[in-house]
N, C-alpha and C positions, 0 to 999 in steps of 0.2 A: 617555567617554570622544570628540569627537571621528572620525566613521572620517577616514581617513587620507586622501589624495585619490591617483585614479587613479597607477598606475606607470607612470611616464616609458616605462619598456618596452612597458607593454600600449598605452599609448599611440600607439607607435610601429607597433607592430603591427594595431589596429584601422584606423589610418592607410595603415597599404602594401596591406591588404587591398582597403580602401576605393575607394585610391585606382585598385586593378586594376577595379574595378568602377564609376568614374567615366565612363568615357565610353559604359556603357551604362543610364545617369541622367539625363535628359531636365529642364530647365533647371524648366521649369514642375513637375514634382513633387515638385522643392523649395522651394515655395509654402506660405507656410503662415496662416491667419491666423486670428485668435484675442482674446476683447478681456478687457479690462484688470479682474481680481476685487479687485482692491485697492489703493490707495495705502498704503503702509506708511511708518512712523515719518518716516523723513528721506527722504521724498519715490522711493522707488523702485516700481516696477511690478510687481507679482506679476499672472502669467495662467494662464488657465484651458487652456493648453495642458501636456501631461507633458513632461518633456524625454526621456521615450523616443520622442516624436510626431517630432520633429526627428532624433534616434537611424537611428528605421526610411527615414524620406524618404532616408537619404543623408548629412546632418553628422555631423560631427566636431566636437572639439572644436580648436580653430586656423584655423576656418573663419571669413571673412568674410564675414558677411549683410548685406543693409540690407535697413531697416525704417521701412517707410513708417507715420506718423505722421503725421493730416492731410494736409494740403498739403505736407511733410517727407518728404523719404528721406535717411536719415540710415546713414552707413555703420558698423559694431558689429560687433567680433568675438563667438565664443562663445567663454563661458571655463565654470570652475568656480566665482573668486573674485572680489571685486574688487581685491586684489592683485596680479590678471593684467592688470591695466591701466593705464596713469598717472594720477595727479590728475587728478580731470579730465575724463578721456576716459570715454568709454560702452561701455559693454559691455549683450553679454543673457548672464544666469547662468545654470548648473544645479545651482540649490541641493541639491546630494547628500544633504543630511540631510531636507531637508523634501517632497524629490521635488517641487518649483517648477522653473518658469520666472520667472528676475526679469528687467527689463530697466532698468538704472543710469547712474548717471552715479558714476564713483569721485570722495568727498565731496562730491559734491552732490546737486542738486535736479530726478532728470529733470521730472515731475509739475510744478514749478511754473513749472521753462524753456519745458516742452514745454510747459502749459496741458493737460497730459491729466488726465482724474477716469474712474473707478471704469464700467467699460464701456462706453470706447472701444473702436474696434477698433484693431490693429497688425497689418500685414501682416509677412510674412518672407519674403526670398528669400536667394537665392545668390549674392554679388558676387565674390567669388572664395577658391575651393577650395586651402585650407592656408595661405589669404594672415593669417596670421596667427601661424600657427603654431612661427616660430622665437622671437616674442616671448613665448608662451606660453608654449612650455617653458624659457624663463630664468627666468620668471616663477613655478615652479614650487617652494612652497617649504612643507617640512615638518617641524612638530617636534612636542616630545613634553610631555606634561601630567604626568609622573613627577621629583619635584624630585630623584631620585637620578639621574640625568642631565643635571643641571647641576654645575658646582663649584659654587658659592654661594649660598644661598638671594638673596641680591643680584643672581645673574646669576639665579638661575628666575622670579625678581619684577620684572629688568626694573628694578631702584632702585636710582637712583644720584643724585649729589649734581653740578649743575649746576657745574662751573669751567673755564667759557671765560675773556679777557681782560678783565677787567672785573664779573668774579663772582666771588669768593674760595670754597672747599669750606666745606659746613659750612652756607652760605646759604640755597641754592634746593635741594630735590630734583623728581626725578622719579621716578616708576613705575607697574606696571599698577593694578588699582582691588584697595582693603584692604579693600575692603565687599563688589564682584562676584567672586565663586568660578568666575563664567563657569570660566576659566584654570586654578582647578585653584590659584590663586596669592593667594589673597586674606590669608589667616591672614598669609602670610610679609610682603606690604606692610606689613598690621599691624605685625608685631614690632619689623619693622626702625624702621617712625615712629616706634616707639619708644626703642628704639633708640638714637635720632641725635636727639631731642629736639622732633620737629616740634610748633608751637605754634598751624600754620595752614592749614587744606588748602582748594585751592581743587580741586574737582569737577568737572569740562568735563563728563563726559557723560550723568550720574543727572537726574531731580526731586526733590527735596525727599521725597514718595511710594515711590522707586524705591527713594533709599538708607538711609531708615527700612524696607522692608520684609527690601531686600542684610542693614542693621543687626542685625532679627530672625534671621533665615535663620542666621547666622552664630555669635550669641551671643559668647559668651563670647570668639572668638578673633578676635572685631572691638571687644571694648574697648576698648582705648586709643579707635583713630578716636570712638567713641558717647560717650565721659568728650570729647574734645573740641568734638564734636556739639553736646553738650548742653551746653557751656561758651558756643555762639554763634564757636565757632571755625570754623568751618567752610561754605562756602559749594556749595548743587548751582544749577551753572546750567541743566542740562539740554539743550546744545547738540546741534546736529547737527553733519555731518560735510565740508555745503560751504561751505567757506573761504573761497568769494571773494562768499559770501551777508554782506543786512544784521544778518538774525540772528546769524549767527558775531558778526561783528564786537561788534554790542551786544553779544552775554552776554560776551565775550573782557576789554571795557572792563568790565564790571561784576565779572569777577572777580583785575580786576586793581584796580582800586580799594578790591575787598575788603584786596587784600593791603595798599596802603599802608596804612587805618585799625587794619591787627593786625602782631604782631609775628611776626620767625621765629625760629625756622627755619622755610622754608615747604613745603610740600608741595605739588605739581601732578598731577593723575593723572585718566586717561582710562580706557578701560576695560583695554585692552591698554598703554597707556603709549606709546603709536607713534605713533599722528595728528595727533589731535586734542592732544594730551598735544606730541606730536614737532616741530608749529607753532607754540605757544603756544612752546617752551621756545627754539624758533630765531628769534620774535620778538624775548626776552628778551636772547638773546647779540648778535643783530645791532645792540641798543639797545645794548648797553656796550661792543662794538667789536669784536665776534667777525670774523673776518676767511669767508669764504666755505667756507673749504678747514675752517675747526674749526667751523663747524656742522653743517657735513656730514658730518663724521668722528663729532663728537656722537650727530647723529641717528641712524647705523647703525651705532654699538653698541647700539642698538634690536636689530639684524637680527643682530650675532652672539652675540647674549643669545639670542637665540630661535631664530632659525635656525642658527645654524656659523655665519653665513656670511664667506669669509676677505678682509677686505680685500687692495683687487684685484684679485680675479677678476672675473669676467666676469658671474657671477652679483651681485654687492656693487654694481660700477659701472653695470649694470643700474640695478638697484631706486636709485640713486643718482640717478640721470639723472632715473627718471622718476616720481620723489617731491616728495625736500626738494627737489629741486631746480627741480623746477616752482614748486614752492612758494616758492621764495625769488624764483627769477627774477618771475614773475606777480601772487604778490599783494606782495609785502616790497616789489621795486624796481619793480615796474610793466611789468614789459616785455612782450615778447613771450614761449611758449614756445619757448626755445630759443637767447633771445638771450647776446649776450657781455653780462655783468655785471661786468665784472675795473672798469672803468671811476668803479663807482656805488661811493657813499657809505652803506653798509646802516645806520650808525648813522640816520645820514640820515634814508636810505629808514625805516626804523621808524619814526623818529620822525613823520613823515609818513604812515603808516598808525594810528598811535597816534591825528593828529589826525581823521583821516578816519571815520574808526570814531566819536567823540566826545568825545577825552579832550584836557583843556587842554593848556598850558603848564606850569602847574603843578603839573597833577597827573605831568605825567612826567617832570617835574623830582624831585618826592617818590617815581616809583617807580623810579626811577634811585638816588635817594640810600638805597633798602631793601637794593638789590640792590648797591650798593657798599660795604655796610657789610664791616665783620671779620669770619671766620668764629666761629661759634657754638656753642659744644660744650660739654657739660656738664660741672660738675668732681667730681672732679681730672679735669685734662685734661693732657699733656705731649703735643711736636711734635718731631719730630726728622729725621734724614736718613738713606736708605737706602746705609751706606756700602759694604753688599757684598752682592753673589748669592752666595750658598752652595753645594757644588756642585749642590745635589736641587732649587736652585730658592728656596729659605727669603729672605726678607730681613731681615739683619741691621742693625740700624739704631745710631748713636750712641749711641739713650738705656741710661744706663747704669743694669742694675737692682738698683742698691743706692739709685737718686736715686728710680726710679717706686717700690717699696717704701716709701722715704721719704712718695711726694707721696700715698699711700696705700690706692694699688695693693696687693693679697692674695690668692693663690693662690686659684682658686675662684672669686674674681668674673668675671661680665659683661663686658668691653671690646667698645667699640664701635671701628675703625679709618677712618678717612677720609684716602685718598691724596690729593696734590693732582693727581689726572689727573679726581675725585671719585669713582674705586672705594669700596665700602664693602665691608667685611667685618664682621660681628659672630660673638666668639668669646671663651673661655675663655681667662684668664691663670694659665699652669701654670709647672711647671718638669720637665715631660718629656712625649710627645704619648699624651697621656692622653684619646683624644676616638676613636671610630671613624674609618673610613678616607674619607680622602675629603673628612674637614671639619675648619675651620681653628683656629687655638690663638695665639695672642700666649705667647711661648715664653721664659723665662728661665732657662735649661738651668745643673745643675750644675756649677761649673768655667768657665762664661764671663760675661764682666763686663758681654753689651749686652743687651739687647732684641733678639727678632728675631719680624719675622710672618710663621708659615707655613702648610701646608695638608700634613696629614699624611698622606703619599705621593701628595702634589702640589707642583705648580709652584707658587705665588704670582706670582712677576714672572711667569710666559705668562698668568697667568688675570687678574689686575690689568693686567697691560701696563705694571709700571714695573720701573725699573734703577736702578744707584748714581747717587746725585747728589735722586731724590726724595725731595716731603717725606713724612712720614707721620705724622698727627694720631689719639692713643688716648686717649681719655674715656670715663669708666666709664658703663655701663649700668644693670648690677644686681649689688647688692654682694653675694657667695654665691652669686649663681645658679648656680654650677655644682656649689655644694662638695659635693653626696650624690654625684654622677658625680665629682667629684675623688676621693673617700675610696673610695669605692671602685676606680677605676681606677689608681690609685697603686699603684706598684709600687718592690722599694726590693730589689737583691740585694746578696753580696759578692761580691768581686772575689780573697776568698781562697781558696785552695785547701781549706786548712783548716779550713772551712766548708762540705763538699761530700765528702758517704760516698765520691764515686769518679771517676776520672778523667772518665769517660763524662760524667758527671753535668756534672761541671764545665764543662769543653769543649763543651758541650748534643752530644754525638755520639749519632751509632746511625744501625744500617741503618736506611731506609727500605724492609722488608717486609711492605707492607701488601696485600693480597688475590692479584693476577699476577705481584707483583712479589718474586721467589721471593730468600733470604737469601745475603748474601753478594754482589750485586752494583752496590748503589750506594748511597752515604752523604752524612750529611749533616752538618755540624759549624757551630762558633765559627769563625772565619779560623785556618791554620794558619803564620798569616804578618804577619799583620797585628795587633803587642800591645798594641793600646790596652786589651782589657779580662782583659790578662795571661792568656789561654787560649792565644797561639801555639803555646808550646813541645806544651803538653800533647797539642792536635791534631793538633798534628805526630807526633807519636809515636805516636798512634793512628791517623792513617791507613798508619803506619810497618809497624804488624803486620798491618792488615790487608792491608798488599797494595796499595792504592791507583794505580795506575797510568794514568790518565786525572782530571784536574780543570775543572770549572768553578767560575770565579771572580767572581761578581755581582755583588763591587763595589767592584775595583780595575781600578786600568790602570796598563801597563805602569810608567811613573814612578812609580806608589806602590808598586810592588814593591820598587822598585831602592833606591828610599826608608827601605822597611823593611828591608830589605839590607844600613844603613849604622847603622842604629842599634846605640846600647852596648848593650841587653839582646835583639837577634834571639839567635834557637835555633830555625833551622827549618831542617836541615839535607836533610832526606828531600822539603821539599815544593821548597828549591831546585834539587835534582836535575834535580826531574820538570818543571820550569820550564825549566830550561836547556837539556834531551832536548825542548823541546817540545810536552809535555804538558799546561800549563796554558794556557786560554785568559781573557785578561780582561776583563769587558762595561763594567767602570763602569757599570755600573744605576744608573739615578735610583732611589727607592722609586713614582714613581708608575706604578701599573703596572692604573694604568686607560686610560695611553696607547699609541698605536701601536710608539712606540721601544721600550718597556719588551716587548709582546710580541716584535719583530723581535730584539730581543736575547735574550730564551728562545730561540727556535726556533735561533737563530746559535749558545750553547752546546748543546741538544743535537744539531744538526748537528754539531758538533764532537766532539761524546760517540761516534756512528755511524761516526766514520772514526778513532776511536781503540779502544784495550783497555776493557773490565773488569778490574776492580773502577772501581768510579765513586766522584767525591765534587764532591758542589755544598756552599758557603759564599757568604755575605756576610759578615760583620762579626760581628754574634751568630747567627747560623746560626738567624734564629726569623721576621724580614718581608722579605727575597725569596725567603732559603731558604726561609722558609714557605710562600710560595705556588708556588714549583718544585712543593714535596712535595706540596702540594695539585692542582694538574695530572697531577702525572705519576700519583700516585694515582686519580683522576678521569678519566685514562684504562691507566688498568688492572682500573677496576671495582669501586674500592674503594668502601662506598659513605660517604653524607654522613658515618655518628657514626665510622667509622674512619679517613677523612679529619680529622677535627675529634679524635678523638684525638691521631691522631703530631702535627698541630697544637701541640694543646697538650701537650705534652708539653716544650718549649720554654722556658711558664712552668712546669713544674711542676720541674725542671730549676732555673731561674734565681730564682724566686722562691715557689717553693712554694705555690704554688696549689691550694687543696683541689676535685678534681672536687665539684660540688652546691652551691658555694660561689655567693655576689650576684658575685661578682669573676672565676669559672671562667666562666659564665654568661653575662656582660657580653662578655667577652676572643673568646670564642666567634663574638662578632658580627662580630668582624676578616675569622675564617678565612670564615665566612660568605658574606659581601659580593665574596671575594675566588673564591668560585664565583660567582656568579650575576656574575662580570667574567667569570668561564673558560664558562657554559653561554649566557650571555644573556639569561637571565629571574631574575627575581627569584621564581615560583615554583618551587623546589627541591625538593618534595613530587613534584611529578610530573613533573621532568626526568630527561635519559639523563643522567646525568653522564659516560660517557666520550663519547658521541655528543659533548658538547656540549666535550671537551676537545679529540676529533680536530679540530674545526670552526673549534679557535682556532687551531691549530697551521698547518691550511689555510692558515685565513686571514692567522695570520704567513709565508706561504712556504715549509714544509712542502710537498712531495710528501705523495700518497697511501701508497707504496710505501716512503719514507722511515721516513712515520707506522708500515707495519706489521715495519720492520726495527725500529724504534725497540722498539715492540710483544713482538718476538722477543725479541730482546736481556737486554729487564727481568724476562722471562721462563723464559731458559733457565740452569737453573742451570752454574756455572764447571765447566769438567773440572777435574781434581786432576791439578796437575803432576807425570810418575815421577820416586821420587826416582835419585838418579844413580846 
């Protein structure tokens, strides 16, 4: 994994220290002379100067330099990444991984532009101390190379269908490389390419030799790509990054002609799917009638995917202005950087650009015909409309479960959903949430009539940015592709009391008394107020027996409580008395426990406990998911081991489903609570993790104070005083 850039905090610290000493550094001491060691593939220069020489001389990142190249003096910022400057701008780069100084043009060819070759001398001097610091800080973007840090495979692989005006979903896709695993994403891109049925690939970044080497390295993980390649359906263009250059234009035209001669769906990719693929996508979008805003929005999805930039934020706007806006303005529209292009007919401008790079009117017309075709989906496929965004963010459609199954879909099949905004998600078709935490599914829930697209413990509406009225197309990707997992995970339970040995087992009621949590202080159960699973009155009786005084309801709102009270089968008098006395907090929590909102609600519930008296009860609906997370968190805080926490969590599955310890089902389900512990501790290496410390940090980040956490630990570890008889 690549090293992360220096933290902004350290950068500020270094900057401040050096700024204080700047007055005693003479300008001539900042003059450094070096020779060009190598001209790299894209025209970047590597110097015989080490980065440490710049820092020792007094330079810091964010300084503006003057670089003398022959008889030219160029202003260039000192930065760490090409993305630290706008497209087509100059930079002096500290390549931290290689420990070298690079002189370059972002998305350009420095050597060709300034006629530089190996052995030439460059002179570096200070132009303005910290003259580029604010821009440098704005451009700092960090991303993770772990799949678990992203919501879906498609977000991680930056894989999506281009779906701007004039281009229907399912015709052309864009992504990171399905063969070059530099970003640890290749297998995901290849898998999604197969899932959507890609027929033709435009590889912007690799030569034939490089592509074949990557495919050999990936082996079966690039199996679909190799199938297309061997069939002659992949073109390798080996394009540079100078989008203004003649070479770039010629190769892009070659790739577009290849598209014309081959059938879709198409995939266009470079390495990251960000720059070359970003420009090519923008060009095709403009050609087919997209507006500037629509082009920018699609381009910036890459930065939302990789760096979690929020639309409208300062960084988001800075990246858009310095990248795609520059490309559209200067290359497609042919205007000066920063010009107002609101009066430009972008479709006409795109045609003009295509003619400039050698394409004929006939070829452009054929290209438009290819892009203007109907969505291309494998059979069977069904298209529907999102009718409702459910309470927990699931997208419920108007597709009837009965019709969906009649069309040939069966539980355990792998399907692919393509929303009309271009978002892609591959998921199993299931009749329950039989996937790992955070994974997607297409749901046909028992008792429901219609299909929904969901993320287990997540919000598909936020991840895919979909809303009611949007369209979703679901197509078959792999018959029985999830069958084995489905059979292992499928769990059935009875909602009849007679099928269980005790009320406690039926109500999933138990004392949470693991490690330092003493008996009788805190309990967990299914809902004593919501009778959806026919257990409310049993839970109510049990909390009455142990004298629960304070309740954290993780599932319901106050409106829900009032609705339950009015139902015909309502029989929870003890709970209602506590509720009416202000001893119940309703948190109305979604099951997306990776979110800040979930954590904040957990903290809110725990603070409520501290304000009131034990014994405590926490519950959700079934007492196994949200309550399972709370149990794991409190167990970790109170020094329970991973094994003890797993045992408590799995008791719900023993109670409800009779899952036997040591079985494949048991082991598979434990992955859910293990994932919860990874979220709580912030690490996947639980063997080395300090669970108690991780739980404390989790609560601190959610807004609890250290004193409140100590008070909570004291309450949970202190035996209750027995009340004296009258």
